[in-house]
N, CA, C and O atoms as a GROMACS GRO file, in nm:
protein
  600
    1MET      N    1   0.097  -0.097   0.037
    1MET     CA    2   0.020  -0.013  -0.015
    1MET      C    3   0.106   0.136   0.027
    1MET      O    4   0.061   0.250   0.014
    2MET      N    5   0.173   0.116   0.053
    2MET     CA    6   0.274   0.264   0.076
    2MET      C    7   0.394   0.181  -0.009
    2MET      O    8   0.495   0.160   0.059
    3ASN      N    9   0.397   0.143  -0.110
    3ASN     CA   10   0.517   0.087  -0.184
    3ASN      C   11   0.577   0.235  -0.346
    3ASN      O   12   0.677   0.231  -0.417
    4GLU      N   13   0.461   0.342  -0.343
    4GLU     CA   14   0.488   0.437  -0.383
    4GLU      C   15   0.635   0.504  -0.355
    4GLU      O   16   0.687   0.499  -0.243
    5SER      N   17   0.703   0.573  -0.476
    5SER     CA   18   0.828   0.659  -0.406
    5SER      C   19   0.798   0.828  -0.342
    5SER      O   20   0.756   0.910  -0.424
    6VAL      N   21   0.821   0.875  -0.196
    6VAL     CA   22   0.809   0.971  -0.158
    6VAL      C   23   0.807   1.118  -0.252
    6VAL      O   24   0.767   1.234  -0.248
    7SER      N   25   0.862   1.046  -0.315
    7SER     CA   26   0.861   1.184  -0.437
    7SER      C   27   0.717   1.226  -0.463
    7SER      O   28   0.690   1.344  -0.487
    8SER      N   29   0.622   1.129  -0.459
    8SER     CA   30   0.451   1.111  -0.525
    8SER      C   31   0.412   1.238  -0.472
    8SER      O   32   0.332   1.311  -0.530
    9ILE      N   33   0.484   1.272  -0.330
    9ILE     CA   34   0.331   1.255  -0.231
    9ILE      C   35   0.449   1.415  -0.121
    9ILE      O   36   0.403   1.487  -0.033
   10MET      N   37   0.572   1.416  -0.167
   10MET     CA   38   0.635   1.483  -0.081
   10MET      C   39   0.634   1.634  -0.177
   10MET      O   40   0.648   1.639  -0.299
   11THR      N   41   0.612   1.766  -0.074
   11THR     CA   42   0.597   1.881  -0.090
   11THR      C   43   0.768   1.967  -0.168
   11THR      O   44   0.874   1.973  -0.107
   12THR      N   45   0.748   2.012  -0.286
   12THR     CA   46   0.877   2.065  -0.328
   12THR      C   47   0.934   2.212  -0.328
   12THR      O   48   1.048   2.255  -0.349
   13LYS      N   49   0.796   2.283  -0.290
   13LYS     CA   50   0.858   2.418  -0.316
   13LYS      C   51   0.797   2.412  -0.118
   13LYS      O   52   0.690   2.410  -0.058
   14VAL      N   53   0.948   2.410  -0.085
   14VAL     CA   54   0.969   2.406   0.056
   14VAL      C   55   0.984   2.524   0.140
   14VAL      O   56   1.102   2.548   0.161
   15ILE      N   57   0.904   2.602   0.194
   15ILE     CA   58   1.007   2.709   0.231
   15ILE      C   59   1.150   2.688   0.352
   15ILE      O   60   1.168   2.582   0.413
   16THR      N   61   1.219   2.785   0.364
   16THR     CA   62   1.347   2.724   0.433
   16THR      C   63   1.377   2.819   0.501
   16THR      O   64   1.319   2.917   0.455
   17VAL      N   65   1.453   2.850   0.610
   17VAL     CA   66   1.582   2.965   0.606
   17VAL      C   67   1.728   2.905   0.633
   17VAL      O   68   1.760   2.790   0.605
   18HIS      N   69   1.822   3.015   0.700
   18HIS     CA   70   1.944   2.980   0.706
   18HIS      C   71   1.969   2.955   0.827
   18HIS      O   72   1.886   2.922   0.911
   19PRO      N   73   2.145   2.975   0.852
   19PRO     CA   74   2.198   2.924   0.970
   19PRO      C   75   2.181   3.075   1.069
   19PRO      O   76   2.161   3.097   1.188
   20GLU      N   77   2.198   3.146   0.966
   20GLU     CA   78   2.271   3.292   0.971
   20GLU      C   79   2.109   3.376   1.045
   20GLU      O   80   2.122   3.490   1.090
   21ASP      N   81   1.985   3.317   1.050
   21ASP     CA   82   1.916   3.391   1.027
   21ASP      C   83   1.825   3.403   1.181
   21ASP      O   84   1.821   3.314   1.265
   22LYS      N   85   1.771   3.510   1.189
   22LYS     CA   86   1.741   3.508   1.350
   22LYS      C   87   1.620   3.438   1.378
   22LYS      O   88   1.566   3.393   1.277
   23LEU      N   89   1.566   3.416   1.482
   23LEU     CA   90   1.484   3.259   1.538
   23LEU      C   91   1.338   3.384   1.525
   23LEU      O   92   1.219   3.352   1.532
   24THR      N   93   1.404   3.555   1.502
   24THR     CA   94   1.265   3.594   1.521
   24THR      C   95   1.169   3.548   1.329
   24THR      O   96   1.049   3.521   1.316
   25VAL      N   97   1.261   3.553   1.231
   25VAL     CA   98   1.300   3.432   1.071
   25VAL      C   99   1.194   3.338   1.107
   25VAL      O  100   1.091   3.345   1.039
   26VAL      N  101   1.197   3.254   1.198
   26VAL     CA  102   1.154   3.143   1.264
   26VAL      C  103   1.061   3.171   1.275
   26VAL      O  104   0.982   3.121   1.196
   27LYS      N  105   1.025   3.237   1.343
   27LYS     CA  106   0.902   3.250   1.461
   27LYS      C  107   0.794   3.302   1.356
   27LYS      O  108   0.698   3.225   1.347
   28ASP      N  109   0.788   3.393   1.288
   28ASP     CA  110   0.697   3.498   1.209
   28ASP      C  111   0.621   3.347   1.084
   28ASP      O  112   0.508   3.309   1.057
   29ILE      N  113   0.762   3.306   1.041
   29ILE     CA  114   0.700   3.212   0.928
   29ILE      C  115   0.600   3.087   1.052
   29ILE      O  116   0.488   3.110   1.097
   30LEU      N  117   0.686   2.960   1.082
   30LEU     CA  118   0.582   2.918   1.224
   30LEU      C  119   0.440   2.929   1.133
   30LEU      O  120   0.375   2.900   1.033
   31PHE      N  121   0.459   3.019   1.304
   31PHE     CA  122   0.342   3.105   1.314
   31PHE      C  123   0.242   3.157   1.170
   31PHE      O  124   0.121   3.151   1.191
   32ASN      N  125   0.267   3.185   1.089
   32ASN     CA  126   0.230   3.307   0.977
   32ASN      C  127   0.178   3.170   0.895
   32ASN      O  128   0.062   3.162   0.854
   33LYS      N  129   0.273   3.069   0.875
   33LYS     CA  130   0.192   2.972   0.729
   33LYS      C  131   0.209   2.879   0.798
   33LYS      O  132   0.207   2.781   0.723
   34ARG      N  133   0.232   2.836   0.942
   34ARG     CA  134   0.147   2.772   0.980
   34ARG      C  135   0.177   2.592   0.935
   34ARG      O  136   0.096   2.506   0.901
   35ILE      N  137   0.325   2.588   0.952
   35ILE     CA  138   0.401   2.483   0.952
   35ILE      C  139   0.452   2.489   1.135
   35ILE      O  140   0.419   2.565   1.225
   36HIS      N  141   0.565   2.341   1.129
   36HIS     CA  142   0.606   2.304   1.184
   36HIS      C  143   0.763   2.234   1.148
   36HIS      O  144   0.826   2.203   1.249
   37HIS      N  145   0.800   2.218   1.078
   37HIS     CA  146   0.888   2.216   1.012
   37HIS      C  147   0.972   2.286   0.966
   37HIS      O  148   0.919   2.365   0.888
   38LEU      N  149   1.078   2.301   0.972
   38LEU     CA  150   1.163   2.456   0.854
   38LEU      C  151   1.343   2.381   0.775
   38LEU      O  152   1.464   2.400   0.792
   39PRO      N  153   1.286   2.326   0.720
   39PRO     CA  154   1.444   2.272   0.650
   39PRO      C  155   1.549   2.395   0.682
   39PRO      O  156   1.510   2.511   0.669
   40VAL      N  157   1.705   2.365   0.733
   40VAL     CA  158   1.835   2.520   0.735
   40VAL      C  159   1.883   2.417   0.575
   40VAL      O  160   1.881   2.301   0.535
   41VAL      N  161   1.925   2.561   0.527
   41VAL     CA  162   2.003   2.522   0.365
   41VAL      C  163   2.096   2.656   0.354
   41VAL      O  164   2.075   2.778   0.356
   42LYS      N  165   2.180   2.594   0.344
   42LYS     CA  166   2.339   2.704   0.291
   42LYS      C  167   2.351   2.706   0.150
   42LYS      O  168   2.301   2.598   0.117
   43GLY      N  169   2.370   2.736   0.098
   43GLY     CA  170   2.434   2.815  -0.032
   43GLY      C  171   2.358   2.796  -0.139
   43GLY      O  172   2.236   2.778  -0.139
   44PRO      N  173   2.427   2.801  -0.227
   44PRO     CA  174   2.346   2.820  -0.424
   44PRO      C  175   2.217   2.694  -0.423
   44PRO      O  176   2.097   2.705  -0.449
   45LYS      N  177   2.310   2.561  -0.376
   45LYS     CA  178   2.242   2.461  -0.381
   45LYS      C  179   2.146   2.420  -0.274
   45LYS      O  180   2.081   2.318  -0.254
   46ASN      N  181   2.155   2.493  -0.234
   46ASN     CA  182   2.064   2.430  -0.103
   46ASN      C  183   2.073   2.336  -0.033
   46ASN      O  184   1.965   2.277  -0.022
   47LYS      N  185   2.204   2.265   0.056
   47LYS     CA  186   2.294   2.208   0.116
   47LYS      C  187   2.214   2.198   0.244
   47LYS      O  188   2.229   2.293   0.320
   48LEU      N  189   2.114   2.078   0.291
   48LEU     CA  190   2.075   2.090   0.438
   48LEU      C  191   2.210   2.065   0.504
   48LEU      O  192   2.305   1.990   0.483
   49VAL      N  193   2.162   2.212   0.640
   49VAL     CA  194   2.264   2.164   0.673
   49VAL      C  195   2.169   2.136   0.841
   49VAL      O  196   2.215   2.094   0.947
   50GLY      N  197   2.010   2.185   0.803
   50GLY     CA  198   1.940   2.122   0.981
   50GLY      C  199   1.811   2.145   0.920
   50GLY      O  200   1.755   2.167   0.813
   51ILE      N  201   1.791   2.125   1.065
   51ILE     CA  202   1.590   2.160   1.044
   51ILE      C  203   1.569   2.238   1.125
   51ILE      O  204   1.684   2.260   1.163
   52ILE      N  205   1.487   2.319   1.202
   52ILE     CA  206   1.438   2.366   1.279
   52ILE      C  207   1.294   2.341   1.315
   52ILE      O  208   1.217   2.345   1.219
   53THR      N  209   1.239   2.316   1.434
   53THR     CA  210   1.072   2.285   1.409
   53THR      C  211   1.028   2.427   1.591
   53THR      O  212   1.087   2.497   1.673
   54SER      N  213   0.901   2.388   1.554
   54SER     CA  214   0.811   2.422   1.720
   54SER      C  215   0.867   2.413   1.802
   54SER      O  216   0.922   2.496   1.875
   55TYR      N  217   0.858   2.250   1.805
   55TYR     CA  218   0.916   2.202   1.898
   55TYR      C  219   1.073   2.316   1.946
   55TYR      O  220   1.074   2.412   2.023
   56ASP      N  221   1.182   2.258   1.868
   56ASP     CA  222   1.314   2.387   1.911
   56ASP      C  223   1.255   2.517   1.972
   56ASP      O  224   1.304   2.555   2.079
   57ILE      N  225   1.186   2.568   1.932
   57ILE     CA  226   1.171   2.692   1.975
   57ILE      C  227   1.124   2.663   2.135
   57ILE      O  228   1.188   2.684   2.238
   58PHE      N  229   0.973   2.602   2.116
   58PHE     CA  230   0.891   2.583   2.210
   58PHE      C  231   1.009   2.566   2.388
   58PHE      O  232   1.039   2.639   2.483
   59LYS      N  233   1.045   2.388   2.330
   59LYS     CA  234   1.188   2.439   2.474
   59LYS      C  235   1.312   2.484   2.510
   59LYS      O  236   1.395   2.451   2.594
   60LEU      N  237   1.300   2.625   2.363
   60LEU     CA  238   1.390   2.731   2.433
   60LEU      C  239   1.338   2.758   2.597
   60LEU      O  240   1.402   2.768   2.702
   61ASP      N  241   1.210   2.763   2.570
   61ASP     CA  242   1.144   2.817   2.704
   61ASP      C  243   1.220   3.038   2.725
   61ASP      O  244   1.265   3.089   2.827
   62ARG      N  245   1.196   3.125   2.542
   62ARG     CA  246   1.265   3.201   2.557
   62ARG      C  247   1.127   3.368   2.560
   62ARG      O  248   1.009   3.401   2.557
   63THR      N  249   1.214   3.399   2.564
   63THR     CA  250   1.063   3.530   2.539
   63THR      C  251   1.031   3.607   2.360
   63THR      O  252   1.102   3.605   2.259
   64PHE      N  253   0.970   3.634   2.372
   64PHE     CA  254   0.991   3.695   2.206
   64PHE      C  255   1.079   3.807   2.116
   64PHE      O  256   1.117   3.834   2.002
   65ASP      N  257   1.082   3.858   2.273
   65ASP     CA  258   1.163   3.948   2.277
   65ASP      C  259   1.327   3.922   2.250
   65ASP      O  260   1.397   4.009   2.196
   66GLU      N  261   1.377   3.799   2.291
   66GLU     CA  262   1.509   3.783   2.312
   66GLU      C  263   1.492   3.723   2.158
   66GLU      O  264   1.594   3.754   2.096
   67TYR      N  265   1.412   3.656   2.086
   67TYR     CA  266   1.409   3.602   1.974
   67TYR      C  267   1.560   3.648   1.814
   67TYR      O  268   1.641   3.600   1.734
   68ASP      N  269   1.509   3.756   1.860
   68ASP     CA  270   1.624   3.923   1.824
   68ASP      C  271   1.736   3.893   1.779
   68ASP      O  272   1.786   3.932   1.672
   69SER      N  273   1.791   3.809   1.872
   69SER     CA  274   1.915   3.811   1.916
   69SER      C  275   1.982   3.660   1.891
   69SER      O  276   2.105   3.656   1.900
   70ILE      N  277   1.910   3.528   1.859
   70ILE     CA  278   1.938   3.436   1.820
   70ILE      C  279   1.946   3.379   1.672
   70ILE      O  280   1.861   3.395   1.585
   71LEU      N  281   2.032   3.327   1.664
   71LEU     CA  282   2.093   3.273   1.555
   71LEU      C  283   2.032   3.094   1.528
   71LEU      O  284   2.063   2.990   1.587
   72VAL      N  285   1.929   3.120   1.403
   72VAL     CA  286   1.895   2.996   1.385
   72VAL      C  287   1.977   2.845   1.372
   72VAL      O  288   1.937   2.728   1.368
   73GLN      N  289   2.117   2.914   1.366
   73GLN     CA  290   2.207   2.816   1.422
   73GLN      C  291   2.262   2.785   1.567
   73GLN      O  292   2.371   2.735   1.594
   74ASP      N  293   2.216   2.804   1.608
   74ASP     CA  294   2.267   2.792   1.719
   74ASP      C  295   2.139   2.753   1.852
   74ASP      O  296   2.141   2.746   1.975
   75VAL      N  297   2.022   2.730   1.728
   75VAL     CA  298   1.901   2.606   1.801
   75VAL      C  299   1.889   2.498   1.707
   75VAL      O  300   1.912   2.387   1.755
   76MET      N  301   1.859   2.501   1.589
   76MET     CA  302   1.843   2.402   1.448
   76MET      C  303   1.912   2.308   1.557
   76MET      O  304   1.992   2.337   1.646
   77THR      N  305   1.826   2.120   1.500
   77THR     CA  306   1.898   1.995   1.486
   77THR      C  307   1.970   2.016   1.381
   77THR      O  308   1.933   2.077   1.280
   78LYS      N  309   2.078   1.964   1.399
   78LYS     CA  310   2.213   1.911   1.271
   78LYS      C  311   2.204   1.762   1.245
   78LYS      O  312   2.268   1.709   1.154
   79LYS      N  313   2.109   1.681   1.341
   79LYS     CA  314   2.170   1.536   1.341
   79LYS      C  315   2.009   1.505   1.302
   79LYS      O  316   1.914   1.509   1.380
   80ILE      N  317   2.006   1.481   1.198
   80ILE     CA  318   1.845   1.437   1.122
   80ILE      C  319   1.800   1.339   1.041
   80ILE      O  320   1.846   1.354   0.928
   81ALA      N  321   1.731   1.247   1.049
   81ALA     CA  322   1.676   1.163   0.892
   81ALA      C  323   1.653   1.258   0.809
   81ALA      O  324   1.632   1.379   0.818
   82THR      N  325   1.663   1.157   0.696
   82THR     CA  326   1.682   1.159   0.603
   82THR      C  327   1.595   1.032   0.475
   82THR      O  328   1.575   0.911   0.484
   83LEU      N  329   1.564   1.129   0.370
   83LEU     CA  330   1.547   1.007   0.287
   83LEU      C  331   1.600   1.074   0.116
   83LEU      O  332   1.682   1.164   0.092
   84HIS      N  333   1.539   1.012   0.042
   84HIS     CA  334   1.573   0.989  -0.112
   84HIS      C  335   1.456   0.983  -0.125
   84HIS      O  336   1.358   0.945  -0.060
   85PRO      N  337   1.495   1.060  -0.291
   85PRO     CA  338   1.322   1.074  -0.332
   85PRO      C  339   1.274   0.967  -0.388
   85PRO      O  340   1.151   0.959  -0.391
   86HIS      N  341   1.367   0.840  -0.454
   86HIS     CA  342   1.289   0.680  -0.451
   86HIS      C  343   1.232   0.649  -0.373
   86HIS      O  344   1.122   0.600  -0.398
   87GLU      N  345   1.294   0.666  -0.188
   87GLU     CA  346   1.226   0.548  -0.111
   87GLU      C  347   1.102   0.587  -0.135
   87GLU      O  348   1.048   0.675  -0.202
   88LYS      N  349   1.064   0.482  -0.051
   88LYS     CA  350   0.897   0.406  -0.006
   88LYS      C  351   0.824   0.521   0.077
   88LYS      O  352   0.894   0.574   0.163
   89ILE      N  353   0.722   0.556   0.066
   89ILE     CA  354   0.672   0.634   0.190
   89ILE      C  355   0.615   0.524   0.291
   89ILE      O  356   0.533   0.553   0.377
   90GLY      N  357   0.670   0.387   0.270
   90GLY     CA  358   0.648   0.345   0.357
   90GLY      C  359   0.791   0.267   0.489
   90GLY      O  360   0.794   0.169   0.564
   91ALA      N  361   0.903   0.400   0.448
   91ALA     CA  362   0.970   0.423   0.480
   91ALA      C  363   0.972   0.588   0.562
   91ALA      O  364   1.042   0.608   0.661
   92ALA      N  365   0.926   0.644   0.529
   92ALA     CA  366   0.859   0.797   0.596
   92ALA      C  367   0.772   0.784   0.722
   92ALA      O  368   0.776   0.864   0.816
   93ALA      N  369   0.659   0.624   0.712
   93ALA     CA  370   0.586   0.626   0.797
   93ALA      C  371   0.696   0.527   0.896
   93ALA      O  372   0.709   0.541   1.017
   94GLN      N  373   0.754   0.445   0.828
   94GLN     CA  374   0.869   0.438   1.005
   94GLN      C  375   0.941   0.486   1.067
   94GLN      O  376   0.950   0.462   1.188
   95VAL      N  377   1.022   0.578   0.998
   95VAL     CA  378   1.023   0.658   1.094
   95VAL      C  379   1.004   0.768   1.207
   95VAL      O  380   1.068   0.811   1.303
   96PHE      N  381   0.882   0.790   1.142
   96PHE     CA  382   0.788   0.877   1.199
   96PHE      C  383   0.695   0.774   1.254
   96PHE      O  384   0.585   0.827   1.266
   97LEU      N  385   0.692   0.650   1.291
   97LEU     CA  386   0.678   0.573   1.375
   97LEU      C  387   0.784   0.547   1.516
   97LEU      O  388   0.781   0.561   1.638
   98ARG      N  389   0.854   0.511   1.435
   98ARG     CA  390   1.006   0.494   1.515
   98ARG      C  391   1.022   0.573   1.609
   98ARG      O  392   1.049   0.550   1.727
   99HIS      N  393   0.997   0.725   1.524
   99HIS     CA  394   1.171   0.806   1.638
   99HIS      C  395   1.039   0.933   1.670
   99HIS      O  396   1.073   1.045   1.708
  100LEU      N  397   0.922   0.905   1.654
  100LEU     CA  398   0.814   1.042   1.672
  100LEU      C  399   0.844   1.148   1.620
  100LEU      O  400   0.796   1.252   1.667
  101PHE      N  401   0.949   1.152   1.487
  101PHE     CA  402   0.899   1.242   1.416
  101PHE      C  403   0.827   1.325   1.286
  101PHE      O  404   0.834   1.273   1.175
  102HIS      N  405   0.794   1.388   1.294
  102HIS     CA  406   0.698   1.416   1.174
  102HIS      C  407   0.717   1.475   1.048
  102HIS      O  408   0.637   1.443   0.960
  103GLY      N  409   0.802   1.550   1.021
  103GLY     CA  410   0.876   1.576   0.915
  103GLY      C  411   1.010   1.483   0.837
  103GLY      O  412   1.065   1.393   0.899
  104LEU      N  413   1.030   1.502   0.767
  104LEU     CA  414   1.158   1.429   0.682
  104LEU      C  415   1.214   1.491   0.527
  104LEU      O  416   1.195   1.444   0.414
  105PRO      N  417   1.288   1.612   0.567
  105PRO     CA  418   1.325   1.640   0.445
  105PRO      C  419   1.419   1.537   0.357
  105PRO      O  420   1.523   1.477   0.383
  106ILE      N  421   1.331   1.543   0.236
  106ILE     CA  422   1.428   1.452   0.124
  106ILE      C  423   1.538   1.533   0.056
  106ILE      O  424   1.514   1.646   0.012
  107VAL      N  425   1.649   1.480   0.049
  107VAL     CA  426   1.740   1.536  -0.099
  107VAL      C  427   1.834   1.430  -0.126
  107VAL      O  428   1.856   1.331  -0.057
  108ASN      N  429   1.874   1.456  -0.213
  108ASN     CA  430   1.980   1.396  -0.329
  108ASN      C  431   2.077   1.339  -0.228
  108ASN      O  432   2.067   1.348  -0.105
  109ASP      N  433   2.201   1.262  -0.314
  109ASP     CA  434   2.328   1.234  -0.210
  109ASP      C  435   2.434   1.351  -0.186
  109ASP      O  436   2.520   1.347  -0.098
  110GLU      N  437   2.412   1.486  -0.304
  110GLU     CA  438   2.511   1.564  -0.258
  110GLU      C  439   2.419   1.675  -0.143
  110GLU      O  440   2.434   1.797  -0.149
  111LEU      N  441   2.311   1.601  -0.027
  111LEU     CA  442   2.233   1.690   0.091
  111LEU      C  443   2.173   1.778   0.008
  111LEU      O  444   2.136   1.858   0.094
  112GLU      N  445   2.144   1.814  -0.070
  112GLU     CA  446   2.107   1.905  -0.157
  112GLU      C  447   1.895   1.891  -0.148
  112GLU      O  448   1.839   1.796  -0.203
  113LEU      N  449   1.810   2.002  -0.069
  113LEU     CA  450   1.734   1.944  -0.084
  113LEU      C  451   1.647   1.974  -0.180
  113LEU      O  452   1.665   2.053  -0.273
  114LEU      N  453   1.496   1.875  -0.145
  114LEU     CA  454   1.482   1.855  -0.340
  114LEU      C  455   1.305   1.890  -0.242
  114LEU      O  456   1.199   1.929  -0.292
  115GLY      N  457   1.326   1.866  -0.140
  115GLY     CA  458   1.148   1.897  -0.097
  115GLY      C  459   1.157   1.783   0.064
  115GLY      O  460   1.253   1.725   0.114
  116ILE      N  461   1.005   1.790   0.107
  116ILE     CA  462   0.973   1.760   0.250
  116ILE      C  463   0.865   1.647   0.241
  116ILE      O  464   0.796   1.652   0.140
  117VAL      N  465   0.842   1.564   0.314
  117VAL     CA  466   0.721   1.532   0.403
  117VAL      C  467   0.657   1.475   0.515
  117VAL      O  468   0.736   1.408   0.580
  118THR      N  469   0.577   1.477   0.547
  118THR     CA  470   0.553   1.527   0.662
  118THR      C  471   0.440   1.373   0.716
  118THR      O  472   0.404   1.285   0.638
  119THR      N  473   0.412   1.378   0.831
  119THR     CA  474   0.245   1.282   0.890
  119THR      C  475   0.127   1.312   0.803
  119THR      O  476   0.056   1.230   0.745
  120HIS      N  477   0.116   1.472   0.804
  120HIS     CA  478  -0.010   1.499   0.737
  120HIS      C  479  -0.032   1.426   0.536
  120HIS      O  480  -0.136   1.394   0.478
  121ASP      N  481   0.140   1.425   0.476
  121ASP     CA  482   0.127   1.364   0.378
  121ASP      C  483   0.099   1.260   0.392
  121ASP      O  484  -0.008   1.224   0.342
  122VAL      N  485   0.202   1.141   0.484
  122VAL     CA  486   0.146   1.030   0.448
  122VAL      C  487  -0.040   1.017   0.487
  122VAL      O  488  -0.126   0.960   0.420
  123LEU      N  489  -0.055   1.102   0.634
  123LEU     CA  490  -0.231   1.027   0.647
  123LEU      C  491  -0.287   1.051   0.600
  123LEU      O  492  -0.398   1.001   0.621
  124LYS      N  493  -0.269   1.207   0.424
  124LYS     CA  494  -0.356   1.241   0.326
  124LYS      C  495  -0.342   1.074   0.196
  124LYS      O  496  -0.435   1.020   0.135
  125TYR      N  497  -0.187   1.036   0.195
  125TYR     CA  498  -0.235   0.942   0.165
  125TYR      C  499  -0.306   0.802   0.160
  125TYR      O  500  -0.345   0.727   0.071
  126ASN      N  501  -0.303   0.803   0.302
  126ASN     CA  502  -0.392   0.683   0.287
  126ASN      C  503  -0.548   0.680   0.254
  126ASN      O  504  -0.635   0.615   0.196
  127PHE      N  505  -0.522   0.804   0.336
  127PHE     CA  506  -0.678   0.850   0.371
  127PHE      C  507  -0.773   0.820   0.202
  127PHE      O  508  -0.869   0.751   0.168
  128ASP      N  509  -0.663   0.935   0.119
  128ASP     CA  510  -0.720   0.904  -0.032
  128ASP      C  511  -0.742   0.817  -0.119
  128ASP      O  512  -0.829   0.834  -0.205
  129ARG      N  513  -0.650   0.680  -0.112
  129ARG     CA  514  -0.665   0.535  -0.099
  129ARG      C  515  -0.751   0.495  -0.061
  129ARG      O  516  -0.806   0.426  -0.147
  130GLU      N  517  -0.830   0.498   0.073
  130GLU     CA  518  -0.880   0.441   0.140
  130GLU      C  519  -1.063   0.503   0.127
  130GLU      O  520  -1.160   0.428   0.119
  131TYR      N  521  -1.066   0.612   0.127
  131TYR     CA  522  -1.207   0.715   0.060
  131TYR      C  523  -1.174   0.817   0.025
  131TYR      O  524  -1.164   0.928   0.078
  132PRO      N  525  -1.140   0.731  -0.169
  132PRO     CA  526  -1.174   0.801  -0.266
  132PRO      C  527  -1.238   0.930  -0.254
  132PRO      O  528  -1.203   1.047  -0.242
  133ASN      N  529  -1.380   0.842  -0.265
  133ASN     CA  530  -1.533   0.964  -0.247
  133ASN      C  531  -1.599   0.938  -0.145
  133ASN      O  532  -1.718   0.908  -0.138
  134ASP      N  533  -1.509   0.949  -0.047
  134ASP     CA  534  -1.627   0.993   0.077
  134ASP      C  535  -1.569   1.088   0.177
  134ASP      O  536  -1.459   1.118   0.224
  135GLU      N  537  -1.688   1.118   0.185
  135GLU     CA  538  -1.731   1.276   0.232
  135GLU      C  539  -1.750   1.260   0.426
  135GLU      O  540  -1.846   1.193   0.465
  136PHE      N  541  -1.682   1.306   0.504
  136PHE     CA  542  -1.761   1.254   0.636
  136PHE      C  543  -1.820   1.369   0.724
  136PHE      O  544  -1.741   1.461   0.746
  137GLU      N  545  -1.938   1.380   0.774
  137GLU     CA  546  -1.948   1.464   0.859
  137GLU      C  547  -1.919   1.476   1.020
  137GLU      O  548  -1.932   1.410   1.123
  138ILE      N  549  -1.862   1.630   0.962
  138ILE     CA  550  -1.797   1.667   1.149
  138ILE      C  551  -1.879   1.706   1.200
  138ILE      O  552  -1.991   1.714   1.149
  139GLN      N  553  -1.842   1.755   1.355
  139GLN     CA  554  -1.964   1.776   1.433
  139GLN      C  555  -1.906   1.904   1.524
  139GLN      O  556  -1.859   1.881   1.636
  140TRP      N  557  -1.910   2.004   1.485
  140TRP     CA  558  -1.854   2.094   1.546
  140TRP      C  559  -1.886   2.150   1.661
  140TRP      O  560  -2.008   2.154   1.645
  141ARG      N  561  -1.865   2.206   1.785
  141ARG     CA  562  -1.885   2.265   1.847
  141ARG      C  563  -1.855   2.355   1.981
  141ARG      O  564  -1.747   2.339   2.037
  142ASN      N  565  -1.937   2.437   2.026
  142ASN     CA  566  -1.876   2.509   2.091
  142ASN      C  567  -1.880   2.556   2.238
  142ASN      O  568  -1.954   2.644   2.282
  143LEU      N  569  -1.790   2.485   2.306
  143LEU     CA  570  -1.790   2.406   2.496
  143LEU      C  571  -1.748   2.513   2.510
  143LEU      O  572  -1.706   2.589   2.423
  144GLU      N  573  -1.756   2.529   2.621
  144GLU     CA  574  -1.706   2.644   2.791
  144GLU      C  575  -1.807   2.537   2.891
  144GLU      O  576  -1.915   2.478   2.888
  145ILE      N  577  -1.675   2.562   2.986
  145ILE     CA  578  -1.670   2.531   3.124
  145ILE      C  579  -1.766   2.682   3.205
  145ILE      O  580  -1.769   2.805   3.213
  146THR      N  581  -1.867   2.486   3.271
  146THR     CA  582  -1.939   2.622   3.365
  146THR      C  583  -1.945   2.581   3.465
  146THR      O  584  -1.906   2.466   3.486
  147ASP      N  585  -2.018   2.686   3.601
  147ASP     CA  586  -1.976   2.659   3.761
  147ASP      C  587  -2.005   2.482   3.744
  147ASP      O  588  -2.057   2.397   3.671
  148GLY      N  589  -1.941   2.500   3.849
  148GLY     CA  590  -1.902   2.374   3.922
  148GLY      C  591  -1.833   2.291   3.848
  148GLY      O  592  -1.818   2.188   3.913
  149GLU      N  593  -1.788   2.283   3.755
  149GLU     CA  594  -1.688   2.187   3.659
  149GLU      C  595  -1.548   2.244   3.625
  149GLU      O  596  -1.508   2.355   3.587
  150GLU      N  597  -1.481   2.112   3.657
  150GLU     CA  598  -1.331   2.205   3.652
  150GLU      C  599  -1.248   2.078   3.619
  150GLU      O  600  -1.126   2.086   3.603
   0.00000   0.00000   0.00000
């Protein structure tokens, strides 16, 4: 079922940052684009040198005012899992499940960034195959706390 290549589901127009960017740039992108992973690239060929995630920022425990004095290279994760575009979607799912990651950069042998695959991409791939024409009704509720409930 997940024997297609990750290139069939990866996002190729990837938003990236650079090691010398300020954390303010990262915060603005993550909040405004509603994404959680930003590959960090360097040079004209977009060589992958790290990744920075919303979790990396959360665990810093710094105020937004401090972000302008912090560089991406000081916060980014440098030891990361990657896949090649020909590898199977199942390989991405395995990494996500075993390591609790939610995004995988897709690179070539020279570590040039080609795309990114997320858990959302894998879920959408499987859902579209299982329910190609189905629409499910979602029940939205406005919840509130009333007196006496805690």
